[in-house]
VOLO-66037 format. One record per residue (C-alpha): y, x, z; residue number from 1. Coordinates in steps of 0.1 Angstrom, whole numbers, plus 5000, padded with zeros to 4 digits. Example, Ala and Ser with C-alpha at 12.3 -4.5 7.8 and 13.67 -1.06 7.14 Angstrom:
2
NODE   c2   c1   c3   i
NODE 4955 5123 5078   1
NODE 4989 5137 5071   2
This chain:
431
NODE   c2   c1   c3   i
NODE 7099 4224 3382   1
NODE 7091 4187 3380   2
NODE 7055 4180 3369   3
NODE 7037 4147 3361   4
NODE 6999 4145 3363   5
NODE 6984 4115 3346   6
NODE 6952 4101 3362   7
NODE 6945 4108 3399   8
NODE 6908 4112 3398   9
NODE 6885 4139 3410  10
NODE 6901 4165 3387  11
NODE 6937 4152 3385  12
NODE 6944 4147 3422  13
NODE 6933 4182 3433  14
NODE 6955 4195 3405  15
NODE 6984 4175 3419  16
NODE 6979 4191 3453  17
NODE 6976 4226 3439  18
NODE 7008 4223 3419  19
NODE 7027 4209 3450  20
NODE 7013 4238 3471  21
NODE 7032 4262 3448  22
NODE 7065 4246 3456  23
NODE 7069 4223 3426  24
NODE 7077 4186 3427  25
NODE 7048 4165 3414  26
NODE 7046 4128 3404  27
NODE 7011 4115 3401  28
NODE 7005 4085 3378  29
NODE 6975 4062 3378  30
NODE 6968 4027 3366  31
NODE 6951 4018 3398  32
NODE 6976 4006 3424  33
NODE 6951 4012 3452  34
NODE 6948 4048 3444  35
NODE 6985 4052 3440  36
NODE 6991 4037 3475  37
NODE 6966 4060 3491  38
NODE 6980 4091 3474  39
NODE 7016 4082 3482  40
NODE 7005 4081 3519  41
NODE 6989 4115 3516  42
NODE 6953 4102 3517  43
NODE 6926 4112 3493  44
NODE 6905 4083 3480  45
NODE 6875 4106 3478  46
NODE 6860 4137 3495  47
NODE 6870 4172 3483  48
NODE 6872 4203 3504  49
NODE 6908 4214 3511  50
NODE 6923 4182 3495  51
NODE 6933 4161 3525  52
NODE 6953 4189 3541  53
NODE 6971 4199 3509  54
NODE 6980 4162 3502  55
NODE 6994 4156 3536  56
NODE 7015 4187 3535  57
NODE 7029 4179 3501  58
NODE 7038 4144 3510  59
NODE 7054 4154 3543  60
NODE 7074 4181 3524  61
NODE 7086 4156 3499  62
NODE 7070 4174 3470  63
NODE 7045 4147 3461  64
NODE 7049 4110 3451  65
NODE 7027 4086 3432  66
NODE 7033 4057 3409  67
NODE 7019 4034 3382  68
NODE 7052 4037 3363  69
NODE 7047 4060 3333  70
NODE 7083 4057 3322  71
NODE 7100 4070 3354  72
NODE 7074 4097 3360  73
NODE 7074 4112 3325  74
NODE 7111 4110 3320  75
NODE 7117 4130 3352  76
NODE 7093 4158 3343  77
NODE 7094 4192 3326  78
NODE 7056 4192 3321  79
NODE 7031 4164 3318  80
NODE 6994 4171 3324  81
NODE 6969 4145 3310  82
NODE 6935 4143 3328  83
NODE 6924 4108 3317  84
NODE 6886 4106 3314  85
NODE 6871 4105 3279  86
NODE 6839 4086 3279  87
NODE 6810 4084 3254  88
NODE 6799 4050 3242  89
NODE 6764 4036 3237  90
NODE 6766 4050 3201  91
NODE 6771 4085 3215  92
NODE 6806 4086 3200  93
NODE 6838 4093 3221  94
NODE 6857 4062 3232  95
NODE 6893 4072 3229  96
NODE 6908 4040 3242  97
NODE 6920 4052 3276  98
NODE 6933 4085 3261  99
NODE 6951 4067 3234 100
NODE 6967 4043 3258 101
NODE 6978 4071 3281 102
NODE 6993 4090 3251 103
NODE 7011 4058 3240 104
NODE 7025 4053 3275 105
NODE 7037 4090 3277 106
NODE 7053 4094 3243 107
NODE 7084 4071 3245 108
NODE 7096 4087 3277 109
NODE 7094 4124 3269 110
NODE 7126 4144 3272 111
NODE 7134 4173 3250 112
NODE 7115 4206 3257 113
NODE 7088 4190 3277 114
NODE 7053 4206 3277 115
NODE 7024 4182 3274 116
NODE 6990 4196 3283 117
NODE 6958 4178 3276 118
NODE 6932 4190 3302 119
NODE 6906 4163 3293 120
NODE 6876 4178 3275 121
NODE 6880 4168 3238 122
NODE 6863 4170 3205 123
NODE 6878 4198 3183 124
NODE 6910 4188 3165 125
NODE 6918 4159 3189 126
NODE 6949 4175 3203 127
NODE 6964 4184 3169 128
NODE 6954 4155 3148 129
NODE 6952 4126 3172 130
NODE 6974 4130 3202 131
NODE 7003 4154 3192 132
NODE 7014 4134 3162 133
NODE 7015 4102 3183 134
NODE 7036 4119 3209 135
NODE 7060 4131 3183 136
NODE 7062 4097 3166 137
NODE 7069 4079 3199 138
NODE 7093 4104 3213 139
NODE 7113 4113 3182 140
NODE 7109 4150 3192 141
NODE 7098 4178 3169 142
NODE 7066 4196 3177 143
NODE 7072 4233 3183 144
NODE 7109 4229 3186 145
NODE 7117 4205 3214 146
NODE 7082 4192 3222 147
NODE 7054 4216 3232 148
NODE 7018 4205 3232 149
NODE 6987 4224 3243 150
NODE 6950 4220 3252 151
NODE 6939 4235 3285 152
NODE 6905 4223 3295 153
NODE 6896 4217 3331 154
NODE 6868 4240 3343 155
NODE 6861 4228 3378 156
NODE 6833 4208 3396 157
NODE 6835 4182 3423 158
NODE 6831 4197 3457 159
NODE 6844 4232 3446 160
NODE 6876 4223 3427 161
NODE 6900 4246 3445 162
NODE 6875 4274 3445 163
NODE 6870 4270 3408 164
NODE 6908 4269 3401 165
NODE 6910 4303 3417 166
NODE 6878 4317 3403 167
NODE 6878 4309 3366 168
NODE 6903 4320 3340 169
NODE 6926 4292 3328 170
NODE 6922 4287 3291 171
NODE 6951 4275 3270 172
NODE 6957 4269 3233 173
NODE 6989 4256 3219 174
NODE 6996 4239 3186 175
NODE 7020 4267 3178 176
NODE 7032 4300 3193 177
NODE 7061 4283 3213 178
NODE 7037 4258 3228 179
NODE 7013 4286 3238 180
NODE 7040 4306 3254 181
NODE 7052 4276 3274 182
NODE 7017 4268 3285 183
NODE 7010 4303 3297 184
NODE 7042 4305 3317 185
NODE 7036 4270 3332 186
NODE 7000 4277 3343 187
NODE 7009 4311 3357 188
NODE 7034 4293 3379 189
NODE 7010 4267 3394 190
NODE 6978 4287 3399 191
NODE 6964 4315 3420 192
NODE 6935 4336 3409 193
NODE 6909 4356 3427 194
NODE 6902 4392 3418 195
NODE 6873 4392 3393 196
NODE 6862 4428 3385 197
NODE 6832 4413 3367 198
NODE 6853 4398 3340 199
NODE 6860 4415 3307 200
NODE 6897 4411 3313 201
NODE 6919 4404 3343 202
NODE 6915 4369 3358 203
NODE 6944 4346 3350 204
NODE 6957 4325 3321 205
NODE 6939 4332 3289 206
NODE 6957 4323 3257 207
NODE 6931 4315 3230 208
NODE 6957 4312 3202 209
NODE 6951 4276 3192 210
NODE 6943 4242 3206 211
NODE 6911 4241 3185 212
NODE 6899 4274 3201 213
NODE 6906 4260 3236 214
NODE 6888 4228 3228 215
NODE 6858 4246 3214 216
NODE 6856 4270 3243 217
NODE 6850 4242 3268 218
NODE 6825 4225 3245 219
NODE 6807 4257 3239 220
NODE 6803 4267 3276 221
NODE 6791 4233 3286 222
NODE 6768 4227 3256 223
NODE 6753 4261 3262 224
NODE 6743 4251 3296 225
NODE 6727 4218 3284 226
NODE 6707 4236 3257 227
NODE 6697 4264 3281 228
NODE 6684 4239 3306 229
NODE 6665 4221 3278 230
NODE 6648 4253 3269 231
NODE 6639 4260 3305 232
NODE 6625 4224 3307 233
NODE 6604 4231 3276 234
NODE 6591 4263 3291 235
NODE 6583 4244 3323 236
NODE 6564 4216 3305 237
NODE 6543 4242 3286 238
NODE 6536 4261 3319 239
NODE 6522 4229 3334 240
NODE 6497 4227 3305 241
NODE 6484 4263 3310 242
NODE 6484 4264 3348 243
NODE 6513 4289 3352 244
NODE 6542 4286 3376 245
NODE 6573 4289 3356 246
NODE 6596 4300 3385 247
NODE 6583 4336 3387 248
NODE 6581 4337 3349 249
NODE 6618 4329 3346 250
NODE 6627 4353 3374 251
NODE 6608 4380 3356 252
NODE 6624 4372 3323 253
NODE 6659 4372 3338 254
NODE 6653 4407 3353 255
NODE 6662 4419 3318 256
NODE 6700 4417 3316 257
NODE 6701 4398 3282 258
NODE 6680 4369 3295 259
NODE 6697 4341 3314 260
NODE 6672 4313 3315 261
NODE 6684 4284 3337 262
NODE 6664 4263 3361 263
NODE 6642 4234 3349 264
NODE 6644 4201 3368 265
NODE 6640 4164 3368 266
NODE 6674 4156 3352 267
NODE 6707 4169 3340 268
NODE 6736 4149 3355 269
NODE 6773 4150 3363 270
NODE 6804 4142 3343 271
NODE 6802 4173 3321 272
NODE 6768 4186 3310 273
NODE 6752 4154 3297 274
NODE 6784 4143 3280 275
NODE 6802 4172 3264 276
NODE 6773 4181 3239 277
NODE 6780 4146 3225 278
NODE 6817 4154 3221 279
NODE 6807 4186 3204 280
NODE 6784 4167 3180 281
NODE 6812 4143 3173 282
NODE 6829 4172 3155 283
NODE 6798 4189 3142 284
NODE 6773 4162 3135 285
NODE 6751 4186 3115 286
NODE 6743 4207 3146 287
NODE 6707 4206 3156 288
NODE 6704 4225 3189 289
NODE 6728 4204 3209 290
NODE 6711 4172 3197 291
NODE 6676 4186 3205 292
NODE 6688 4197 3239 293
NODE 6700 4163 3248 294
NODE 6667 4147 3237 295
NODE 6647 4172 3257 296
NODE 6668 4168 3289 297
NODE 6669 4130 3286 298
NODE 6631 4129 3286 299
NODE 6627 4147 3319 300
NODE 6627 4117 3343 301
NODE 6600 4101 3322 302
NODE 6580 4134 3323 303
NODE 6583 4136 3360 304
NODE 6567 4101 3363 305
NODE 6539 4112 3339 306
NODE 6533 4143 3360 307
NODE 6530 4123 3393 308
NODE 6508 4097 3376 309
NODE 6484 4125 3365 310
NODE 6475 4131 3402 311
NODE 6482 4098 3418 312
NODE 6474 4072 3392 313
NODE 6497 4045 3378 314
NODE 6529 4036 3396 315
NODE 6524 3999 3388 316
NODE 6524 3977 3418 317
NODE 6533 4005 3442 318
NODE 6564 4012 3463 319
NODE 6580 4043 3450 320
NODE 6609 4062 3466 321
NODE 6637 4081 3449 322
NODE 6653 4105 3474 323
NODE 6687 4116 3462 324
NODE 6710 4094 3441 325
NODE 6737 4119 3435 326
NODE 6735 4141 3405 327
NODE 6733 4172 3426 328
NODE 6729 4181 3463 329
NODE 6758 4179 3488 330
NODE 6782 4161 3465 331
NODE 6789 4124 3467 332
NODE 6789 4119 3429 333
NODE 6764 4097 3411 334
NODE 6778 4102 3375 335
NODE 6749 4104 3350 336
NODE 6725 4111 3378 337
NODE 6689 4113 3369 338
NODE 6682 4087 3396 339
NODE 6693 4059 3372 340
NODE 6669 4066 3343 341
NODE 6642 4074 3369 342
NODE 6647 4041 3386 343
NODE 6647 4022 3353 344
NODE 6616 4038 3340 345
NODE 6597 4033 3372 346
NODE 6607 3996 3372 347
NODE 6596 3993 3336 348
NODE 6562 4007 3346 349
NODE 6558 3980 3373 350
NODE 6569 4000 3404 351
NODE 6589 3986 3434 352
NODE 6616 4012 3438 353
NODE 6635 4021 3470 354
NODE 6661 4048 3474 355
NODE 6675 4071 3501 356
NODE 6706 4094 3500 357
NODE 6724 4108 3530 358
NODE 6757 4107 3510 359
NODE 6757 4069 3506 360
NODE 6754 4039 3529 361
NODE 6733 4009 3521 362
NODE 6762 3989 3506 363
NODE 6770 4018 3483 364
NODE 6734 4021 3472 365
NODE 6732 3983 3466 366
NODE 6764 3985 3445 367
NODE 6747 4010 3422 368
NODE 6716 3989 3418 369
NODE 6693 4006 3443 370
NODE 6673 3989 3471 371
NODE 6680 4011 3502 372
NODE 6649 4023 3521 373
NODE 6650 4009 3556 374
NODE 6635 4040 3572 375
NODE 6602 4026 3582 376
NODE 6586 4006 3553 377
NODE 6558 4027 3538 378
NODE 6565 4045 3506 379
NODE 6534 4055 3487 380
NODE 6549 4078 3460 381
NODE 6580 4099 3463 382
NODE 6604 4116 3439 383
NODE 6629 4142 3451 384
NODE 6658 4137 3426 385
NODE 6687 4156 3443 386
NODE 6686 4189 3461 387
NODE 6703 4178 3494 388
NODE 6699 4205 3520 389
NODE 6685 4180 3544 390
NODE 6655 4175 3522 391
NODE 6643 4211 3525 392
NODE 6625 4203 3558 393
NODE 6611 4169 3546 394
NODE 6576 4165 3559 395
NODE 6549 4137 3556 396
NODE 6559 4123 3590 397
NODE 6594 4115 3576 398
NODE 6581 4092 3549 399
NODE 6554 4068 3562 400
NODE 6525 4061 3538 401
NODE 6534 4088 3513 402
NODE 6504 4099 3492 403
NODE 6520 4121 3466 404
NODE 6553 4138 3459 405
NODE 6571 4150 3428 406
NODE 6598 4175 3439 407
NODE 6621 4175 3409 408
NODE 6644 4202 3424 409
NODE 6619 4226 3441 410
NODE 6637 4222 3474 411
NODE 6609 4209 3497 412
NODE 6590 4233 3518 413
NODE 6554 4230 3506 414
NODE 6534 4241 3537 415
NODE 6536 4208 3557 416
NODE 6524 4189 3527 417
NODE 6495 4213 3519 418
NODE 6485 4211 3556 419
NODE 6484 4173 3554 420
NODE 6464 4174 3522 421
NODE 6491 4155 3503 422
NODE 6497 4166 3467 423
NODE 6532 4180 3461 424
NODE 6541 4189 3425 425
NODE 6572 4204 3409 426
NODE 6584 4206 3373 427
NODE 6566 4236 3358 428
NODE 6546 4247 3389 429
NODE 6514 4247 3368 430
NODE 6493 4230 3395 431
């Protein structure tokens, strides 16, 4: 089979490597010539476990190429997978410009009986009412007869993409029965699945019966997580007012099998969880819980500052450190990281902010608007924003001048700080 994958980012490129590893011929398309050049040479432009080896093997075997030319890539393919990012604008509405442009570049070059799968997370109805009609119009093909279109949302995370591809069922939903059948057959041919006895059905490709059901499934699973974290954060904030540590409370609650309270923290980041509730709300603007969850979670960086100021006084005029710029530990990904609103709020309150992150060098931190900590300048107040493993053993001697710490991820060992008489607070520890 010849397959075209459109957009060679942190989701699309691992998918290219996975498809090639199953013996198919893959053409990766991207609008960035630099990315195309690297991929064509078998080099990944970012870090992802397993990716480098799979790319080199695919290029050496002649099963992988990359181009900026939509026409040649699409015309040569039996299946086209679209993984172009869908972003949300300042008005909290989806910005379809990149997706529309990709669809317009694909449509004229489709050959009869091609499957087009949209893996980008979308508002409900987008596949059927926005993209599929445009593909049919530009190609002159008939949906369900010689053009097959489905939605199959990606369900993977940076740093664990290949594990996630094997671990989670692949959801598909076609515009019609013929499209669903083609989609199921296609994904069964490109994916491997781990045995999952914990699932209610065998792990594999899961046909949800319609594009709308597949779109909603992805939005539901991610919005659930955001709302759940928001509830955990509400519990944590209340626990701080009554002198109760929320961590054992959550553990006790979750010992009952119908309770699944998530972990509170300083921020919710990443490409998915802060964004997809907004895509859900684009289709269901009357929904109250997703909107309330976004409000609650967006307020957590400010709450963390309030919490530290309660014990250490105003941050105004003081040097304050943000340790961890990535949105989560061990992954070089700053998308929607809580470090950004935390930095901005600290600066608005008059603090001088410096940052440290073992995943980034000084130039990278500067490019994101952070002043790198030089390793010796005293830092009076400290926020732990990302749960990097190296921060677990952080002690007062590692941060000269530190007088108080807000551990936003509950990762730091408390004993050295208690011994030094330096206050260390967490979200919801009740101290």
